[in-house]
C-alpha positions, 0 to 999 in steps of 0.5 A: 500500500505503501508503495503503491501510495509512492508510485502514485505521488512521483507520477503525480510530481512528474506530471506537474513538471511537465504541465509547468514545462509546457505552459512556459513562453519563451523570452526574446532577449533584446540583441542592441544596446541602448544608449542611456540618457537616450533612445538610441540603440545600436543592432548586432543582429547578423540581418536588417531590416530592410527597406520595403520593395514598391511599386512605381506607380500607386494609385490615389487609393492605393496611396493612401494605404500604402503610406498609411501603412509602411512608416508607422512601425521599425520593421515597416520603416520607409525607404528613402525610395518612399520618401522622396517619391511617394510620402510627397505625393501623400503630403499633397493630397492631403495639402500638408507640409510635413509627416510626423511619425515615421519610421525611414530607413537608410544607410548613411552615405554623406552630409551636407556642408551648405544648404541644399543636398545638391552640395552632398559630401560623399563622405565624412567630414567636420559637419556634425549637423546632418547626415544624408541617407541612401538605398545603397552604401554605394550611392553617389546621386544627391537625387536618390538621397535625403538629409536628417537633421541632427539636432540638439533641442532635447537631451535625447535628441543631443545623444543621436547626433553624437553617435550618427554624426560623420564628424565624431564617428567617421566609421559611419559612412556605410552603416545601415540605420532606423531613426523616426521623426517627421518627413517634412522639407529639409536642405531644399528635398524632403528629408527627415527632421527631429529624429528621436528615435534611433538604431544603428546596425553597425555590422553594414558599415562600409569594409573600405 
């Protein structure tokens, strides 16, 4: 009788253990490091969140759906092509001058020493106030690029400037970044201002 009770107790313990194991959920551990005092994150994973592929033309209805879907999260970040072509069409449709709360993704390819994107320098330099992004690392045509303002208007934005600018970090040339801010007119074209969040994919830096 004692042995039977002991066996039943063992089976009960085993059953409870199996229930506990199967009820556990896997926890996703972040791989990036957050820079303290700012929403700047460096991602060290091997796969970048690449810009979405997009058609060359969209109907008005599809354009609205496209713009309002893409750019709303890090995973659906606008490509530079989107910022230059589709978002401006969307803004014209609504007679708006800017589109806030957007995520964009691109490679850092240079900076602007003056006040117009046509003056883009495709290398590192001594300017801290802006960077230029493109959809490919080797881009050298400013028509395919956008300027990103690096502000110091808040502690968070100042930290983002310190992390991204090419004067302090020339090694950022070729780095893929996802940024959050407002798409609006900047440096003679459409660009990104009020950047308050950044994810840096350091492993995509140019090896040249």
